[in-house]
C-alpha positions in Angstrom: -38.3 -284.3 97.4 -40.2 -287.2 98.8 -40.9 -287.5 102.5 -38.5 -290.6 102.7 -35.6 -288.6 101.3 -36.2 -285.8 103.8 -36.2 -288.3 106.6 -33.0 -289.8 105.3 -31.4 -286.3 105.3 -32.6 -285.7 108.9 -31.1 -289.0 109.9 -27.7 -288.0 108.3 -27.8 -284.7 110.2 -28.4 -286.6 113.5 -25.4 -288.9 112.7 -23.2 -285.9 112.0 -24.3 -284.3 115.3 -23.5 -287.6 117.2 -20.1 -287.8 115.5 -19.3 -284.2 116.4 -20.3 -284.9 120.1 -18.2 -288.0 120.1 -15.2 -286.1 118.7 -15.7 -283.4 121.2 -15.7 -285.9 124.1 -12.6 -287.6 122.8 -10.8 -284.3 122.7 -11.9 -283.5 126.2 -10.5 -286.9 127.4 -7.2 -286.3 125.7 -7.0 -282.9 127.4 -7.8 -284.4 130.8 -5.2 -287.2 130.4 -2.3 -285.0 129.7 -0.7 -283.2 132.6 -1.2 -279.6 132.5 2.1 -278.0 131.9 3.1 -275.0 129.9 0.7 -276.1 127.1 -2.4 -275.6 129.3 -2.9 -272.3 127.6 -2.7 -274.0 124.1 -5.1 -276.7 125.2 -7.6 -274.3 126.5 -7.4 -272.4 123.3 -7.9 -275.6 121.3 -10.9 -276.6 123.5 -12.5 -273.2 123.0 -11.9 -273.4 119.2 -13.4 -276.9 119.1 -16.4 -275.8 121.2 -17.0 -272.8 119.0 -16.7 -275.0 115.9 -19.1 -277.6 117.5 -21.6 -274.9 118.4 -21.5 -273.3 114.9 -21.9 -276.7 113.3 -24.8 -277.6 115.6 -26.5 -274.3 115.0 -26.1 -274.7 111.2 -27.4 -278.3 111.3 -30.4 -277.3 113.4 -31.2 -274.5 111.0 -31.0 -276.9 108.0 -33.1 -279.5 109.9 -35.7 -276.9 110.7 -35.8 -275.7 107.1 -36.3 -279.2 105.8 -39.1 -279.9 108.3 -40.9 -276.7 107.4 -40.4 -277.3 103.6 -41.8 -280.8 103.7 -44.7 -280.9 101.3 -46.7 -283.9 100.3 -48.3 -284.1 96.9 -51.4 -286.2 97.4 -53.3 -287.7 94.6 -56.5 -288.8 96.2 -60.0 -288.2 95.0 -60.5 -285.6 97.7 -57.3 -283.6 97.2 -57.5 -280.4 95.2 -54.6 -281.4 93.0 -56.1 -284.8 92.2 -59.5 -283.4 91.4 -58.1 -280.6 89.2 -55.9 -283.1 87.4 -58.9 -285.5 86.9 -61.2 -282.7 85.6 -58.6 -281.3 83.3 -58.2 -284.8 81.8 -61.9 -285.1 81.4 -62.1 -281.7 79.6 -59.3 -282.7 77.3 -61.0 -286.0 76.5 -64.3 -284.3 75.9 -62.8 -281.7 73.6 -61.0 -284.4 71.6 -64.2 -286.4 71.3 -66.1 -283.3 70.0 -63.3 -282.6 67.5 -63.2 -286.2 66.3 -67.0 -286.2 65.8 -66.8 -282.9 63.7 -64.0 -284.4 61.6 -66.0 -287.6 61.1 -69.2 -285.6 60.0 -67.0 -283.4 57.7 -65.5 -286.5 56.1 -69.0 -288.0 55.6 -70.2 -284.8 54.0 -67.2 -284.7 51.7 -67.6 -288.4 50.8 -71.3 -287.7 49.9 -70.4 -284.7 47.8 -67.7 -286.8 46.0 -70.3 -289.5 45.2 -72.8 -286.9 43.9 -70.1 -285.3 41.7 -69.1 -288.7 40.3 -72.8 -289.5 39.7 -73.3 -286.3 37.7 -70.2 -287.0 35.8 -71.6 -290.4 34.9 -74.9 -288.8 33.8 -73.2 -286.3 31.6 -75.5 -283.4 32.6 -77.5 -282.4 35.6 -80.9 -280.7 35.9 -82.5 -279.1 38.9 -84.7 -282.2 39.4 -81.5 -284.3 39.6 -80.1 -282.0 42.3 -83.4 -282.1 44.2 -83.5 -285.8 44.0 -80.0 -286.3 45.3 -80.5 -283.7 48.1 -83.5 -285.7 49.2 -81.7 -289.0 49.1 -78.5 -287.7 50.9 -79.9 -285.1 53.3 -83.6 -284.7 53.9 -84.7 -288.4 53.8 -81.4 -290.2 53.9 -81.8 -293.5 52.1 -78.8 -295.8 52.6 -80.0 -298.3 50.0 -80.3 -295.7 47.3 -76.9 -294.3 48.2 -75.4 -297.8 48.0 -77.1 -298.2 44.6 -75.7 -294.9 43.4 -72.2 -296.0 44.6 -72.4 -299.3 42.7 -73.6 -297.6 39.5 -70.9 -295.0 39.7 -68.2 -297.6 40.4 -69.4 -299.8 37.6 -69.4 -296.8 35.2 -65.9 -295.8 36.2 -64.7 -299.4 35.7 -66.3 -299.4 32.2 -64.6 -296.1 31.5 -61.2 -297.6 32.6 -61.8 -300.6 30.4 -62.8 -298.5 27.4 -59.7 -296.3 28.0 -57.5 -299.4 28.0 -59.1 -300.7 24.8 -58.7 -297.3 23.0 -55.1 -297.2 24.2 -54.5 -300.7 22.8 -56.2 -299.8 19.5 -54.1 -296.6 19.2 -50.9 -298.7 19.9 -51.9 -301.3 17.4 -52.7 -298.6 14.8 -49.3 -297.0 15.4 -47.6 -300.4 15.1 -49.6 -301.1 11.9 -48.5 -297.8 10.4 -44.9 -298.4 11.3 -45.0 -301.9 9.7 -46.6 -300.4 6.5 -43.9 -297.7 6.3 -41.2 -300.4 6.6 -42.9 -302.5 3.9 -43.1 -299.4 1.6 -39.4 -298.6 2.2 -38.4 -302.2 1.3 -40.6 -302.2 -1.8 -38.9 -299.0 -3.1 
C-alpha cells in the first residue's frame, strides 16, 4: 500500500471512533432524560453493554491502527537507495549481456556470409586448389581487403546471373524443341 492510502485508512478509523463516541454520548443523554423507574436496571445493563462494545471496538481499532503504522513501508527509488541501485545495476548487466550477445551474433553472421561468398566463388571457378584457399584466407582473414571482397562478390553475382540466363535459354530451347516435335508428330499423323 502507498503511504497516502494508509493515511486514508487511519482517518477512517478516527472517524469511526468519533462516531462511536458521539453515539455513546447520545445514549447517555437519553438515559439521563428518562426518569428512572423500574427500567433503571435495564438501562444500566444497556449502558454497560454499550460501554463494553465501545471499549472492544476502540481496542480493536487501536490495534489495527498500530499495525498499519508499524507496517508502513516506503519503497524509495532514489540513486542512494539500495533498491534503486540494485535495480539500476541489474538493468545495466542485462544491457551489457544483450550487447555482447548481439555482437557475437553479428560476427557469426559476418563469418557465415564470408564463407557463403567463398563457396559461391569456388563454385564459379569449378575447382579449387590449395593456392586458391590460401589466397581467399588472406583476403578474408589475415589481410582483410574490402575492395577484393567486393570484386569477388560482383564476379560471383555476375556469374550467377549468367547461369540463370543460360538456364532460361536452355529451358526455352527445350520447350521449343518439344513444341517442334509435337508439331512434326501432328503433321505426320495428318499425312498418313
